[in-house]
N, C-alpha and C positions, 0 to 999 in steps of 0.2 A: 091366849092363842092356842090353837090346836097343837098337841104334841106331835113332833115329827122325828123321823129317824136321821135324815141328812140335812134338811133345811135349817139354816141358822147355826149349824155346827162347824167347828174348824175342819177344813177339807184340804187335801192335797190337790195341787194343780194337775188337771188331766194332761196338760201339755208341758208340765214342768220338767219331767225327766228328759224328754227329747231336747229341750232348750239348754239345760245345764250340761248335758253330755255332748252337745254339738251335733246331735243327730237331726235336729230340725233343719229343714232346707229353706233357705232364704232365696230371694230372687237372684242374687249374684252367684249362688251355688249352681244355677242351671248351666250346664256345659253340654251342648249338643253338637253332633257331627256337622261339618261344613258350615260352621257359623261365621258370619261376617260381623264386623264391628263398625259402629257408627259414632261420629262425633259432630258437635255443633259449633259453628262459628258464631260467637256471640258479639254483640255490639259493645264497643268500648266507650260509647257516648250515650248520655241520657237522652239527648235529643239532637238529631242531625239528619240532613238529607244525604242519601246515598248518591254520590257522584260517579263512582266507578265500582264495578263488581265483576272481576275477571277471574274465572275459575279454570281457565284452559290449562295452566301449568299443573294444577292439582289433578285434573283428569288424566294427564299424561303420565303421572307417577305410577311406576309398576306396582301392582297390588291394589290399586284403587279400582273399585267396581263401578262407582258412580259418584257424581257430585250434583247436588240439586240446589237451585235457587227458587224464588217465589214463582217465576214464570213456568217452572216445571211441575207445579202443584195444581192439579185441576180444581180441587176444592179448598183452596187456600183460606177462604173466608168462612169456612163452616165449622171451625173448631169451637167447642163448648157451646153448641147451639141450645143446650138445655137452659142456659142462662137467659135472662129476660132481655138483655140489651142487644145481642147480635152484633157485638163490636170487636170481635176477636180475629186473629189471623194465626196461621202456622208459621210462615216466614215473612219477615219484613219486606215490603216492596220498595216504595220510593223513599220512605223515611224509617229510621230507627227511633224508638220512643222511650227506651229505658236501657240502662246498662244491663246486659244480659239478653236483650232482644235477639231472637234467632235470625241470622242473616243467610246462612247456607248450611247444608248437611253434606257430610262425606261418609261414604260407605266403602270399607276396605277389608282386605283379608285378615288384618290384625290391627290391634290398637295403635301400635307404634307407627304404622304406615298411615293410619287415619289422622293421627296427630301431626305427622309431617305434612300431609296434604293440606291440612288447615293452614299451616304456615305459608303455603304456596298460593293461597287465594289472595288476590290483590283487591283490597277493599279501601276505598277512599270516601271521605265524608266532608260535608260542609256543616260544621257545628252550628246549632241553633240554641238560643237560651232555654234552659230547662225550667219547668215549673215544679218546684219541690216543697213549697210552703203552703199549708192549708189556707191560711188567711189571704195570702197573695193569690192563690188559685181562685178563691171566691171572688176576688175583684175582677178576674178575667182580663187583666191588662196584657198578659201573655197567655197563649194557648198551649196546653200540653199536647194537643193533637189538632191539626188543622181541619180534620173532617168532622168535627163536632162544634156546635155553637157553644161558646162559653166553655167552662170546665166542669159543668154539672153532669155527673153520671146518673144521679138519682136524687130527686127532691121528695121530701116527705113532710107534710104539715098536718098536725092533728090537734083538735081542740075538743075537750070534753067538759061539760058543765059551764058555769058562768065564771070564767077566770077573773075578769075585771071586777065583778061584784065581790068575789072572795078576797081579792087583794085590797079592795077599798075598805073592808071591815077588819083587816088584819091588824094586830097589835105590834107585830114584828115582821119586818121584811129584810131579808139578807140576799146579797148577790156575790158571786165569786166565779172564778174561772179555774178550770183544771185541765191538765194535758196528760194523756196516757200514750206511751210510745208504741211503735211497731215492733213486734217481737218475732223471733224465729221459733218455730215449733221444735227445732233441734232434735228430731227423732234420731236415734242412734244409727239406724241403717239408711244410707243414701239410697235414692231411688235407682232401681235396676230393672231392666225389662229384656226379655228374649221373646221375639215374635217369629213364628214359623209360618210361612206361606207355602202351601203345598196342595196341588190338585184343586185349586180354586177355593180352598178353605184356609182360614187364618186361626192359629192357636197362639195365645199370648200368655206368657208366664210373668206375673208381676205382683206387686202389692197395690191394694186399693181399698178405700172405705166404701166405694160405691161401684161394685162390679158391673151391675147392669147399666148404670149411667155411663160408665167408662166404655162399655160395649157400644152404646148409642153414639158416643163421640167418635169412636174408632170408625164405626159404620159411615158416619157423615163425612169424615175426611177421606177415608180410603175408597169409598164408593162401593162397598160390599153390603149385601143384606145382612141383618143381624143374625139370621139363622146360620150363616156361614162363618160366624166368628165365635170362638170359644175362649173364655178367660179361665185359666187355671190358677187358682189362688196359691200363693206361696206364704210361708211364715212371714209375718210382718214385724219388723223391728221398730215399732212405734209409729204413731201417726199424729194424734192430737189435733185432727182436723185438716192437716196438710195434705193428706192423700184423698181429699174430696175432689180436688182439681189439680192433677199433675200432668203436664204435657208429655212426659216421656213415653207412657204406653201408646199414646196416639202417634207420636213421631216414629217410634220403633215399628209399629204396625204399618204405617204408611211406607216406610223405607223397605220393609220386607215385601210388601205387595209390589212396589215399583221395581225392585230388583229381582222379584220372584225367588226369594231365598230366605234363609234364617238370619235375622239381624239382632245383635245384642247391643244394648246401650247401658252404661252405668254412669251416674253423675259423680263428679268430683265433689268434695265438700264445698269448694268455692261455688260450684254451680248450684248446690243446695241453698246457698245464701243469696246469690244474685238472680237466679232464674227459677226459683221455686215460688211458693205462695205464702208469704208471711202474714202476720195479723195486721189489723187496721189501726193506724194511729188515729187518735181522736182528740179534738180540741173542743171543750165543753164549757159553755156559760150557763149558769143556773141562778135563778132568782126564786126564793121560796118565801111563802107567806104562812104565818101561824098566829094563833091567838095567844093570850098571855098564859094560859094553862099548858101550852105546848101542843095543842091539837094542830096537825098539819091541815091547812085550808086549801092551798093551791101551790102550783109550781110551774114556772116557765123555763123551758130548756131550749137552747140553741146549740146544735151539735154539728161539727164538721168532721167528716171521716175520709181517710185516704183510700180511695179505690185503686190507686195505681193507674196503669194505662188502659186497662179494660175490665169489664165486669166479670166477676166469677161468682162466688157466693157472697160477695161483699155487700150486695144490696140487702140480702136477708140479715146479714150481720148488723148492718146499720139500723135496720128497722127494729131488731131486737134490742139494740142499745138504746134506742129512742123510747121504747115502750115497756119492756119487761119489768124493770125495777119498780115502776109506779104501782104495780099490782100488789106490792108487799105492804103498802101503807094505805090508810083510810083518807085519801084525798077527796075533797069535794069537787075539785076541778083540776085539770092540767092542760098546759099548752106545750107543744113540742114542734120545733122546726129543725128537721134533720136534713143535711145535705151531704151526699156522697160526691166526691170530687175526683176528676182525673188529675193525676200527677205523673211526672216522668220518672216513675220507678216501677219495679216489677208488680204485676197485679197482686192485690192482697186477697185473702180468702179466710176460711174458717180457722179458728184456733179454739182450743178447749174453753168453753164458756160462751163462745159465739156472740161476742159483743157485750155480754153482761159484765165482765170484769171492768171494762172501760167506764161504763156508767156508774157502777157501784163505787169505783175509785172516787168519782166526783161527788155523788150525792151522799154517800155514807160519811165522807169527810165533812161535807157541808152540814150534815145533820148534827155533828158534834159542835160545829160553830153555833148552830141555832140553840143547842142545849146550853152552851155556855152563856149565850146572850140572855136566856131565860132563867139562868141559875138552876138548871136541872142536871141531874146525873145523866150521862149519855145512855145508860141502859133504861132509865126511867122514861125518857122521851120516846124511845123505841117501843117499849112495852105498851105505852099509852096509845100508840098509833097502829099496832099490828092488827091484822085481820084475825077473825075467828073462823073455825070450821063452819061451813054452811053459808058463808058470805060470798059476795061477788066483787072481784077487783074492778078498778075503774076502767080497765080495758076489756072486761068481759070474762076474766078467769073465774071459774067456779071451784070453790074449795070444798071437796067432800070431807076433807080432814085437814087439820093444820096444827102442827106441833111446835111452832116457832117460839111460843112463850116458854114452853118447857125447855127448848134448846137454850134460851137465854138463862133460865134459872140454873140449868146444868152447867153451862159455861162459867157463870158467876161463882158457882160452888167450887168448880175445879181450880180457879185462879184465886179464890178467896177475895173477890172483887171489893166487897164492902169494907173489909178490914184494911186493904191496901189503899183504898181511897181515903179512909179515915186517918191513916198514919202514913202520910206522904214521906218519901225519902228523896232528897235532892238529887236531880239527875236521872231518876228512875220514873218510868211512866207505864201506864197500862191503858190499852185502847180496845174498842170493840167495833164490830160492824156486822150487819145482818145480810141475809141473801135469800133470794127466791130463784127457782129455775123450774123448767118443765120436766115432767116425767112422762115419756111417751108422746112427745111433740109430734104433731102432724107435719113432719118435714118431708120434703121430696116433691113428688108430682101432685099438682092440685087435685087431680081426679082419683088419687090413690091414698088410702090411709091404712094403717095397721100393717100386719105382716102375716105370713103363713109358714108352716113347717111340716115336715114329714117325720114320722117315727117308723122305722122299718125293723121288722123281726125276721131274721133268717131261720132256716130249718135247723141250724146249729144252736139257736138260742141267742145269737149275737144281736145286740141292739145298736142301731145307728140313727142318729138325728141328722137331718139335712135341712139347712137354712141358707137363705141368700145373703145374709149379712156377713160381717167379718170379725174375726178375732185378731185384734191388733195389739194385744198385751193387756187389755183391760179385764180379761177373765170371763168373757161371755161363754166360752166353751165349758167352763166349770159350772156356770149357772145352768146351762142346758143339761149337762150331765147330772147335776144334783137334782134337778126337777124330774128328769127321766128316772133316776134311781129311786126317788121318793115315790113316784107314781107306779112304777113297774116292780118295785121291790128288788132291784138289782144293785150291785155295787157300782157307784158312779164312775169309778176308775175303769170299769169294763165297758162303759158306753163310748162308742165312737161318734165323734161329732164332725161332720163335713160342712164347711161353710164357704159360700161364695162361688163355687164352681158353676158357671153359667150353663153348662150342659146337664148337670145333675140336680141342681137345687132350684127351689121355687123362686120366682121373681121377688126382688126387694128393692126399695129405694135407697137402701144402704145403712151404714152405721153412722148415724148422726141424730141430733135431737134428743139425746139421752133417752132413747126409746127401746133399747134392747131388753133390759130386764123386764120392763112392764109389758111391752108389746110382743117381742119374740118369746119371752118367758111364758106368756099366756098361750101363744101358738104352740109351743112345745108341750105345755101342760095338756092342752086340748087334744093334740096329736096322740099323746100317750094314752089318754082316756079313750080315744077312738080305737086305738090299737087293742087295748084291753077288752073293750066290748066286742070287737071283731073276733078275737081269739076265744073268748069265753063263749060267744054264740056258736062258733064253729065246733068247740068241744062238746057243747050241749046238743046241737042239732045234727052235726055230721058224725061225731064220734060216740055219741050216746052216753055222755057222763052225767047228764042232768044239770041242774043249776049250779054253776061253779063261779069262783072269783079268783082273780090273780092278786097275790100279795106275798111279800117276804120271799121273792124269788121262786115262787111255786104256785101250784093250782090247788085250791081248797074247795070243798063243798060249802055252799052258802048256808045250808040249814044247820049243820052241826060243826062246821069248821075243820072237819077231818081232812088231812093231807091226801091229795090225789096223786100228784106227780110233780116232777121238777119242771121248771119253765123250758129247759132244753128238750125234755121228752114231749111236752105239750106242743112246742113249736114244730118238732119233727112229725108228730102224728097229724097235726092239723095241716101241715104242708103236704104230706102224702095224700091226704083226702082231697086237697085242692090242686092236684096234679103238679105240685112243686112250686107253686107261687109263694112269694114271701107275703107277709101281712104288712100292709102299709096304712098307718094311721095318719089322717090329715087333720091338722089343727089350723084354725084361722082366728085371728083376733082383730076386730074392727073397733077401735076405741071410740068412745063417745066424745068426739072432738070436732072442731071445725077450723077452717083456714081463717075465718073472719072476713069482715067486709074490707072495702078499699082503704079504710082508715086503720085497719088492724084490730078492730073490735071483734071479739069472739073468744070462745073457750078453746084455746089452742091445743090443750092436752087433757087427758082424762084425770090427771093428777099433777100435783105440784110438790116440789121438794123445797124444804126450808132449812135454814141453818144460821148459826151465830159463830163468828170467829173472833178470837181475841189474841192480843200480843202483849208481851212485856218487854220493855227495852231499857237499856242504860245508855245515856248520851254523855260523851266525854267532852272535856273542855275544848279540845281541838276541833270539835264538830263531827268527829267520827262517832259511831254508835254501834251498839251490839244488841241484836234481838236475842233476848235471853230465853224466851219461851213462846210457843204458839199453841193455841187451843182451837180445835175445830169440832163443833158439835152439830149433828145433822139429823133432821127428820127425814128418813128415807123409807118410811113404812117398815115392814118386817125385813130384817137382814137375812138374805139368802145364804151368803157365804161370808162369815165374819172375818176371816183372814184376808180374803180378797177385798172386801169392802174397806177394811182398815188400810190395806196397801194402796187402794185408790185415793184415800184421804191423804196419806203420806205424800204420794206423788203429786197430787194437785196442790197441796200446801207448799211443797218445795218449788213448784213452778211459780206460784204466786209470790213466794219469798224472793225469787229471782227478779220478777217483774217489779217488785217494790223497791229493791235495793241495788241491783247491778245490771239488769238486762236492758238493752236497747240497740236497735240496728244502727241508729245515729246516721241518718241521711244528711249529707252535707249539701252545700249550695250547688255543687256540680252534679248532684244526683247519685253520688257514690255512697253505698253502705260502708261506713268506716269500720264497723264491727263485722267483718266478713270472714273471720276464722273463729274456731272455737276458743282460742286463746284470747282474742280481742273481744269476743262477744260476752265473755265473763258470766257464763251460767254458773250458778253455785254447784258445788259438789257435796257429797255426803259429809265431808269434813267441815263444810261451812255451815251446816244446818244446826239450828238450835233444837232444844228438846220440843217434841210435839206430843200433845195430849189429844186423843181422839175419843169422841163420845157419840153414841147414837140414841135417838129418841124413837122408839119403835111404836109408831101409830099403826093402825091396820087400815090399809087402803082397800076400798071395796072393789077396785078394778084390777089391781096388780095380782100376780100369781102369789098365793099364800099371804096376800096383803102387802107385797113389796112395791117399792117405787125405785128411783134411780140414785146413783151415787157418782157416776163417772165425772161429770163436769162441775158440780157444786163446790168441791174443795178449793178450786182456783179463784173463786169469784170475789170474795170479800176480805182476803187476808191483807192485801195491799193497803186499803183504807184503815184496817185495824192497826197496822204498823204505823201509818201516818198519824193516826189519832193518839197512839201511845207516845210517839215522839213529841207531839204537842203537849200531852199531859206532863211529860218530863221537863220541857224547857220553854213551853209557851210559844213555840215557833211552828208554823205550818208550811210545809213545802208543797206547792201546788202542781209540780210537774214530776211525774215518775220517770225513772227510778229516783228514789231519795238517796242521792250520793252524798258522801261527806262534804264534797265541795259545795253542793247546793244547800245543804243544811248549815254549813259554816257561814255561807253568804247571808242566809236568812237570819242567823243569830246576830251577825255583825250589823245587819240592817236594823234589827230590833233594838240593839244597843244604841245605834246612831239616832233612831227616832226618840228613844228614851232620853238621851242626852240633849237633844234639841228641845224636847218638852220641858226638861228641867231648866234649861237656859232661858226659855220663854217665860 
């Protein structure tokens, strides 16, 4: 690979100092004059008819500016219209359909008055039986919402190849069922919004992953044209997909317009649990067919996913769960039947990995079952069935490069796999799982792909990058600054990066689809090159310096490399010659990708990320277990920022560890999330984490900037099945429902002993 000055080297975070010193401004830090405060009356029932809703006493309370119910909202049914279903609402009308459903809004002079006004609203309900179980929802004996036939939000059926013929010639056929829970993204910062309506214009200060989509939703609900709405991005305290669809910016904007004032709203932590957008629970049946050598022939999958009470991003999440993993292996044929279902709980949406962790939990566990049935090592059966670079996956993914075999070899070396398999220790086990994900996915609008960026050079020599995506802690500001520093020869820490401001930045479909390093990184790269060309042309043609080039923070003659002037001097001279205008480089990257046909067949991204994750465990006699070590090795093309990439792996693996061992929202039969506080949700802390080894396989991607691909989502995808497989290796017991709690494991161990005893007696 070409030698670089900043790319691939350890780098300080451009936004690090502001965050660690408390200077970074988050949404709740916005305090404006004459601000009013809004609160939401949430439903206490998962499903009920509203029989009485009297807000008169709340309106009469001194300090209350307004109280709103559904009849006061002109565009009540236009929320989240970018979704495909058109099945949403701002405020519940005749029925509430999940605990947390919004029933009324209060706007008051202060938060205390708003809270008191909520207690004065007289709301009465006629409870109805909630639909909370996926298999029961599929039967449709009860309906989660009466305005929809059955409980099906989204059906998907795909068949490729001759499935029945492949099953007929198989030497081994296995079937099993796996369940993956609904998870909270649990970002540290609760949602907070301040919306200012003044002079017919609306300015919104908030966090979002999709600034321009959020602007669309606000425009649809409040009835203003998009050109009269500005979103001012604030520092974001985590997202993990949850801020793709958050109602708070829309609600606060609506209330600001209705009251013609400034309105602030901040969620409580309880509201983040019950009225936000958690991940999709999935219930998955898989049947797999293979020959006696271990070649995968075919697979049948039946998947049920929890969409909650209305569509959000959950249709796309369900589709990815159904299709993406299949591309990692050489199947002759596959069949999948995926059904998204309405249930009486809060709408579900994106979470890091976007449906991929759910299916990897199921299939990567089953692949170990198949290896055991065939007497093969789990790593051997995977290596036998991996794709090579240049091949095409069964759903149309085209691999211009593929380093997954090297990932497996590297991971095995790190954990000393062969030796530990050869010399087994009772109660100790080791497990592996593989993963695939997109890099630069064509996510967002069907008619829009790729992204664009501006690089601006001021007369002072200051460099600014402007992009429509968001920095939410994943480090994309560093990637942009490093690329600009590399191309322009300036210190990356001196580069200012502005992201997401809808008044200043180019349009973007948002931060999703693991597309920022590959797509936005290219746009920044091309913008910087355009800027260099403009400046060098101006110095040659307008200032008379002859052929020059920009590098190492200065201007040099092309022919002999002699230094001409500093970048600051060049910027000033060129600016003066052009009557004071700044130089603006425009970069645009349109990836070679496609949305695919109605069955999802197509090359969704220019590149694909691969990885292998491993875990070592110790299982104790009482059914408790300890994860002793986790290993995560990834093919992400060239590493742009080694510290940040490593940090992304640590964070993703930690989230996967929680999903595998402790985390679940635990919806009960009344539709209540029982884990609705941080204490009850049981997310792991740093003190709970085992040792993590991180490795990178640096392939060179022909489409990514400097050969780079993505890293944000892959680390969460396959660690849960790796842990499950390690537990099986230790004690011969498989837990099919995540998280693998000591109780579930102990029950499985006792059941195994019971079956063994019955067999001996027979």
